One Martini backbone bead per residue (centre of mass of N, CA, C, O) as a GRO file, in nm:
protein
  314
    1MET     BB    1  11.716   8.396  14.274
    2ARG     BB    2  11.586   8.421  14.559
    3LEU     BB    3  11.423   8.148  14.539
    4LEU     BB    4  11.708   7.970  14.542
    5ARG     BB    5  11.759   8.041  14.825
    6LEU     BB    6  11.813   7.885  15.133
    7VAL     BB    7  11.912   8.164  15.257
    8PRO     BB    8  11.860   8.449  15.372
    9ASP     BB    9  11.941   8.759  15.390
   10ASN     BB   10  12.034   8.893  15.682
   11THR     BB   11  12.047   8.723  15.921
   12LYS     BB   12  11.937   8.719  16.300
   13ILE     BB   13  12.038   8.475  16.462
   14LYS     BB   14  12.053   8.352  16.806
   15PHE     BB   15  12.264   8.107  16.865
   16MET     BB   16  12.391   8.164  17.163
   17ARG     BB   17  12.135   8.090  17.329
   18GLY     BB   18  12.207   7.761  17.268
   19ARG     BB   19  12.490   7.681  17.392
   20PHE     BB   20  12.428   7.496  17.636
   21ALA     BB   21  12.247   7.289  17.496
   22GLY     BB   22  12.445   7.197  17.279
   23VAL     BB   23  12.676   7.093  17.463
   24ILE     BB   24  12.514   6.901  17.644
   25VAL     BB   25  12.391   6.716  17.428
   26SER     BB   26  12.660   6.633  17.302
   27ALA     BB   27  12.784   6.507  17.558
   28ILE     BB   28  12.569   6.290  17.599
   29LEU     BB   29  12.597   6.147  17.323
   30SER     BB   30  12.902   6.083  17.349
   31THR     BB   31  12.882   5.915  17.606
   32ALA     BB   32  12.688   5.704  17.492
   33SER     BB   33  12.882   5.617  17.262
   34ALA     BB   34  13.109   5.515  17.446
   35VAL     BB   35  12.941   5.293  17.575
   36LEU     BB   36  12.863   5.145  17.304
   37PHE     BB   37  13.154   5.067  17.226
   38PHE     BB   38  13.166   4.850  17.470
   39TYR     BB   39  12.834   4.843  17.495
   40PRO     BB   40  12.797   4.611  17.261
   41GLY     BB   41  12.942   4.732  17.033
   42LEU     BB   42  13.079   4.659  16.735
   43ASN     BB   43  13.023   4.560  16.393
   44LEU     BB   44  13.257   4.382  16.282
   45GLY     BB   45  13.438   4.314  16.020
   46VAL     BB   46  13.667   4.141  15.846
   47ASP     BB   47  13.906   4.339  15.898
   48PHE     BB   48  13.857   4.319  16.241
   49ARG     BB   49  13.767   3.980  16.283
   50GLY     BB   50  13.780   3.819  16.042
   51GLY     BB   51  13.822   3.607  15.740
   52ILE     BB   52  13.713   3.582  15.397
   53SER     BB   53  13.890   3.638  15.082
   54ALA     BB   54  13.765   3.657  14.735
   55GLN     BB   55  13.855   3.628  14.391
   56LEU     BB   56  13.638   3.661  14.108
   57ARG     BB   57  13.555   3.504  13.783
   58THR     BB   58  13.308   3.536  13.563
   59PRO     BB   59  13.174   3.458  13.260
   60SER     BB   60  12.968   3.684  13.348
   61PRO     BB   61  12.790   3.924  13.444
   62MET     BB   62  12.676   3.955  13.787
   63ALA     BB   63  12.477   3.965  14.041
   64PRO     BB   64  12.537   3.987  14.372
   65ASP     BB   65  12.290   3.822  14.473
   66ALA     BB   66  12.355   3.560  14.314
   67ILE     BB   67  12.629   3.507  14.448
   68ARG     BB   68  12.535   3.504  14.740
   69LYS     BB   69  12.336   3.262  14.715
   70ALA     BB   70  12.549   3.051  14.610
   71LEU     BB   71  12.742   3.085  14.892
   72GLU     BB   72  12.573   3.040  15.156
   73PRO     BB   73  12.593   2.714  15.193
   74LEU     BB   74  12.881   2.714  15.328
   75GLY     BB   75  12.878   2.866  15.620
   76PHE     BB   76  13.089   3.130  15.661
   77GLY     BB   77  12.877   3.353  15.659
   78ASP     BB   78  12.859   3.650  15.567
   79VAL     BB   79  12.797   3.787  15.240
   80ARG     BB   80  13.017   3.992  15.040
   81VAL     BB   81  12.972   4.188  14.738
   82GLN     BB   82  13.224   4.322  14.507
   83GLN     BB   83  13.331   4.506  14.269
   84PHE     BB   84  13.635   4.407  14.074
   85GLY     BB   85  13.716   4.588  13.828
   86SER     BB   86  13.567   4.431  13.623
   87ALA     BB   87  13.245   4.314  13.552
   88ASP     BB   88  13.360   3.992  13.606
   89GLU     BB   89  13.464   4.104  13.888
   90VAL     BB   90  13.490   3.988  14.233
   91LEU     BB   91  13.450   4.054  14.585
   92VAL     BB   92  13.459   3.815  14.849
   93ARG     BB   93  13.308   3.812  15.182
   94PHE     BB   94  13.353   3.632  15.486
   95ASP     BB   95  13.195   3.668  15.805
   96ALA     BB   96  13.424   3.492  15.986
   97ARG     BB   97  13.567   3.385  16.281
   98SER     BB   98  13.588   3.086  16.171
   99GLN     BB   99  13.805   2.882  15.974
  100PRO     BB  100  13.825   2.635  15.778
  101SER     BB  101  14.076   2.432  15.652
  102ASP     BB  102  13.882   2.368  15.378
  103ALA     BB  103  13.787   2.638  15.239
  104HIS     BB  104  13.911   2.634  14.956
  105ARG     BB  105  13.782   2.370  14.854
  106ARG     BB  106  13.482   2.440  14.912
  107LEU     BB  107  13.472   2.684  14.726
  108GLN     BB  108  13.540   2.539  14.462
  109ASP     BB  109  13.300   2.340  14.468
  110GLN     BB  110  13.074   2.554  14.474
  111LEU     BB  111  13.147   2.691  14.208
  112ALA     BB  112  13.111   2.437  14.027
  113ASN     BB  113  12.803   2.400  14.104
  114ALA     BB  114  12.674   2.710  14.108
  115LEU     BB  115  12.934   2.850  13.922
  116PRO     BB  116  13.005   2.782  13.633
  117GLY     BB  117  13.326   2.908  13.525
  118THR     BB  118  13.442   3.006  13.784
  119GLN     BB  119  13.718   3.188  13.906
  120LEU     BB  120  13.984   3.152  14.142
  121ARG     BB  121  14.216   3.428  14.188
  122GLY     BB  122  14.167   3.463  14.510
  123PHE     BB  123  14.297   3.388  14.853
  124GLU     BB  124  14.200   3.499  15.193
  125VAL     BB  125  14.300   3.499  15.537
  126VAL     BB  126  14.180   3.672  15.820
  127GLY     BB  127  14.316   3.707  16.108
  128ALA     BB  128  14.321   3.812  16.430
  129LYS     BB  129  14.591   3.969  16.425
  130VAL     BB  130  14.539   4.138  16.173
  131SER     BB  131  14.271   4.269  16.269
  132GLU     BB  132  14.391   4.411  16.514
  133GLU     BB  133  14.590   4.588  16.355
  134LEU     BB  134  14.380   4.734  16.184
  135PHE     BB  135  14.222   4.859  16.417
  136ARG     BB  136  14.456   5.012  16.543
  137ASP     BB  137  14.536   5.175  16.287
  138GLY     BB  138  14.264   5.317  16.250
  139LEU     BB  139  14.269   5.470  16.520
  140LEU     BB  140  14.542   5.608  16.471
  141ALA     BB  141  14.459   5.769  16.220
  142THR     BB  142  14.243   5.937  16.363
  143ALA     BB  143  14.426   6.064  16.581
  144LEU     BB  144  14.631   6.199  16.385
  145ALA     BB  145  14.424   6.381  16.248
  146LEU     BB  146  14.357   6.546  16.501
  147VAL     BB  147  14.643   6.651  16.553
  148ALA     BB  148  14.681   6.794  16.279
  149VAL     BB  149  14.449   6.992  16.320
  150LEU     BB  150  14.553   7.132  16.573
  151VAL     BB  151  14.814   7.242  16.447
  152TYR     BB  152  14.686   7.403  16.216
  153ILE     BB  153  14.496   7.587  16.383
  154TRP     BB  154  14.709   7.701  16.578
  155PHE     BB  155  14.872   7.853  16.350
  156ARG     BB  156  14.632   8.009  16.211
  157PHE     BB  157  14.535   8.056  16.496
  158ASP     BB  158  14.435   8.057  16.792
  159TRP     BB  159  14.416   7.831  17.049
  160GLN     BB  160  14.107   7.842  17.084
  161PHE     BB  161  14.042   7.730  16.803
  162GLY     BB  162  14.183   7.456  16.825
  163VAL     BB  163  14.025   7.348  17.068
  164GLY     BB  164  13.744   7.375  16.942
  165VAL     BB  165  13.783   7.182  16.702
  166VAL     BB  166  13.881   6.922  16.845
  167ALA     BB  167  13.649   6.891  17.045
  168THR     BB  168  13.434   6.868  16.821
  169LEU     BB  169  13.552   6.625  16.667
  170ILE     BB  170  13.530   6.424  16.896
  171LEU     BB  171  13.224   6.441  16.914
  172ASP     BB  172  13.165   6.358  16.621
  173VAL     BB  173  13.308   6.081  16.620
  174THR     BB  174  13.158   5.949  16.858
  175LYS     BB  175  12.875   5.970  16.731
  176THR     BB  176  12.942   5.796  16.482
  177VAL     BB  177  13.012   5.543  16.640
  178GLY     BB  178  12.731   5.525  16.771
  179PHE     BB  179  12.584   5.480  16.504
  180PHE     BB  180  12.709   5.202  16.451
  181ALA     BB  181  12.607   5.069  16.715
  182VAL     BB  182  12.298   5.111  16.670
  183THR     BB  183  12.272   5.002  16.358
  184ARG     BB  184  12.487   4.763  16.296
  185LEU     BB  185  12.695   4.845  16.120
  186GLN     BB  186  12.969   4.783  15.957
  187PHE     BB  187  13.305   4.789  16.088
  188ASP     BB  188  13.548   4.909  15.870
  189LEU     BB  189  13.753   5.055  15.648
  190ASN     BB  190  13.520   5.228  15.540
  191ALA     BB  191  13.459   5.360  15.815
  192VAL     BB  192  13.730   5.499  15.849
  193ALA     BB  193  13.702   5.669  15.594
  194ALA     BB  194  13.449   5.818  15.693
  195LEU     BB  195  13.585   5.955  15.936
  196LEU     BB  196  13.801   6.112  15.772
  197ILE     BB  197  13.598   6.268  15.602
  198LEU     BB  198  13.455   6.404  15.835
  199ILE     BB  199  13.698   6.560  15.937
  200GLY     BB  200  13.750   6.723  15.680
  201TYR     BB  201  13.471   6.856  15.656
  202SER     BB  202  13.449   6.980  15.942
  203VAL     BB  203  13.696   7.159  15.925
  204THR     BB  204  13.611   7.332  15.686
  205ASP     BB  205  13.355   7.450  15.818
  206LYS     BB  206  13.498   7.576  16.070
  207VAL     BB  207  13.701   7.758  15.924
  208VAL     BB  208  13.495   7.944  15.796
  209VAL     BB  209  13.377   8.052  16.059
  210TYR     BB  210  13.645   8.137  16.198
  211ASP     BB  211  13.740   8.333  15.979
  212ARG     BB  212  13.505   8.532  16.017
  213ILE     BB  213  13.562   8.593  16.311
  214ARG     BB  214  13.845   8.710  16.268
  215GLU     BB  215  13.759   8.941  16.083
  216ASN     BB  216  13.552   9.070  16.290
  217LEU     BB  217  13.761   9.135  16.511
  218ARG     BB  218  13.882   9.365  16.332
  219LYS     BB  219  13.620   9.525  16.242
  220TYR     BB  220  13.471   9.482  16.544
  221ALA     BB  221  13.608   9.623  16.826
  222THR     BB  222  13.312   9.682  17.001
  223MET     BB  223  13.199   9.399  16.987
  224PRO     BB  224  13.063   9.157  17.130
  225LEU     BB  225  13.140   8.830  17.109
  226ARG     BB  226  12.857   8.710  17.090
  227GLU     BB  227  12.759   8.889  16.854
  228LEU     BB  228  12.991   8.823  16.657
  229ILE     BB  229  12.929   8.521  16.626
  230ASP     BB  230  12.645   8.550  16.519
  231LEU     BB  231  12.724   8.714  16.270
  232SER     BB  232  12.917   8.504  16.141
  233ILE     BB  233  12.713   8.274  16.107
  234ASN     BB  234  12.511   8.429  15.929
  235GLN     BB  235  12.720   8.491  15.697
  236THR     BB  236  12.776   8.154  15.658
  237LEU     BB  237  12.505   7.996  15.627
  238GLY     BB  238  12.464   7.964  15.322
  239ARG     BB  239  12.724   7.805  15.268
  240THR     BB  240  12.674   7.570  15.464
  241VAL     BB  241  12.406   7.464  15.347
  242ALA     BB  242  12.493   7.426  15.051
  243THR     BB  243  12.726   7.227  15.100
  244SER     BB  244  12.570   7.009  15.252
  245LEU     BB  245  12.356   6.953  15.034
  246THR     BB  246  12.549   6.871  14.809
  247VAL     BB  247  12.672   6.625  14.952
  248LEU     BB  248  12.410   6.475  15.008
  249LEU     BB  249  12.321   6.441  14.705
  250SER     BB  250  12.583   6.270  14.631
  251ILE     BB  251  12.541   6.034  14.857
  252LEU     BB  252  12.249   5.921  14.847
  253PRO     BB  253  12.274   5.711  14.610
  254LEU     BB  254  12.463   5.518  14.768
  255ALA     BB  255  12.248   5.446  14.988
  256LEU     BB  256  12.023   5.339  14.784
  257ILE     BB  257  12.219   5.194  14.520
  258GLY     BB  258  12.518   5.087  14.626
  259GLY     BB  259  12.483   4.872  14.821
  260GLU     BB  260  12.611   4.699  15.084
  261VAL     BB  261  12.904   4.809  15.084
  262LEU     BB  262  12.815   5.136  15.065
  263ARG     BB  263  12.593   5.199  15.274
  264GLY     BB  264  12.751   5.249  15.536
  265PHE     BB  265  12.932   5.472  15.428
  266ALA     BB  266  12.703   5.670  15.341
  267LEU     BB  267  12.552   5.694  15.613
  268ALA     BB  268  12.794   5.807  15.769
  269ILE     BB  269  12.824   6.064  15.602
  270ILE     BB  270  12.545   6.180  15.647
  271PHE     BB  271  12.561   6.193  15.952
  272GLY     BB  272  12.826   6.363  15.964
  273ILE     BB  273  12.716   6.616  15.822
  274VAL     BB  274  12.498   6.687  16.023
  275VAL     BB  275  12.686   6.701  16.270
  276GLY     BB  276  12.906   6.897  16.157
  277THR     BB  277  12.721   7.138  16.096
  278SER     BB  278  12.594   7.177  16.381
  279SER     BB  279  12.868   7.201  16.541
  280SER     BB  280  12.965   7.473  16.425
  281ILE     BB  281  12.733   7.628  16.580
  282PHE     BB  282  12.668   7.460  16.877
  283ILE     BB  283  12.993   7.411  16.960
  284ALA     BB  284  13.241   7.563  16.847
  285SER     BB  285  13.138   7.850  16.912
  286PRO     BB  286  13.087   7.823  17.220
  287ILE     BB  287  13.377   7.741  17.293
  288LEU     BB  288  13.500   8.006  17.195
  289LEU     BB  289  13.341   8.182  17.393
  290PHE     BB  290  13.448   8.058  17.657
  291LEU     BB  291  13.764   8.097  17.591
  292GLY     BB  292  13.744   8.417  17.458
  293GLN     BB  293  13.608   8.626  17.646
  294LYS     BB  294  13.918   8.722  17.785
  295ARG     BB  295  14.143   8.670  17.528
  296LEU     BB  296  14.122   8.749  17.229
  297ARG     BB  297  14.160   9.061  17.232
  298PRO     BB  298  14.423   9.080  17.387
  299ASN     BB  299  14.582   8.914  17.179
  300LEU     BB  300  14.537   9.112  16.946
  301ALA     BB  301  14.676   9.352  17.081
  302ARG     BB  302  14.961   9.220  17.116
  303GLY     BB  303  14.978   9.159  16.793
  304GLY     BB  304  14.875   9.439  16.642
  305ARG     BB  305  14.571   9.423  16.513
  306ILE     BB  306  14.494   9.600  16.758
  307THR     BB  307  14.435   9.837  16.968
  308THR     BB  308  14.405   9.906  17.296
  309GLY     BB  309  14.156  10.101  17.259
  310GLU     BB  310  13.987   9.872  17.093
  311ALA     BB  311  13.980   9.698  17.314
  312ILE     BB  312  13.758   9.475  17.476
  313SER     BB  313  13.546   9.357  17.683
  314SER     BB  314  13.315   9.106  17.769
   0.00000   0.00000   0.00000
């Protein structure tokens, strides 16, 4: 069984030696991501910049590539095909900034010529106003998730833990947005879902590390905070690596064979897992060290969790 362990027992890695490098590199990457968000900007999908969405029923199940090729001559923009409902139903999205007034008729004519027997069961044009509202609401949902995390961590732990988690999550989210800007993957509602999943996963990972730090604060009353954080990270390292690898293995097939619609979503999750796991060690923990160097143990003493004689200085 020892051969199957990803991380050896009783590791003694001095993670806090790289605390300054970790925070500085993360800040630089997040700043660059913020710049990329404004220029050249994100490659917004139909949901956020407008386009055409149509629900089709084919006579028999067809490959998405065949449907995409048949509809490309319309010239409505990039065509995205996604299975919708049963095997013979698909959702087609045309990534077009401007939609012709006769788009519905032209689509029906093209279906009759290139895909005989295909039924047009739904047709919707996403205008600029609707797409702006979706984009705004997506950003609002992400911001509210961060606020909810702050409140949860603040009540469960001391305020230093809450600030550390939220600051790290902001850095994680901005770097993931920068990933979309660099790779030019389409940023749509699936991307917003990926960001929210990243926030949930990252919070879970950081809570595990922070919970062990809180336990060790009670257990090792005379250990310097820097050494205590290193000890806590080493104690949870096996769980962190195993969980991250498990999620990666489950998402990787979506990135490889999930098709165009799911590829961006899966790649964003994979990138977010790597960023979220590393940030728990090299960003969230150093931030807690900086904020709690002179405050954590006195707070514990006032709360009655350790005695004044047991409280130590930084």
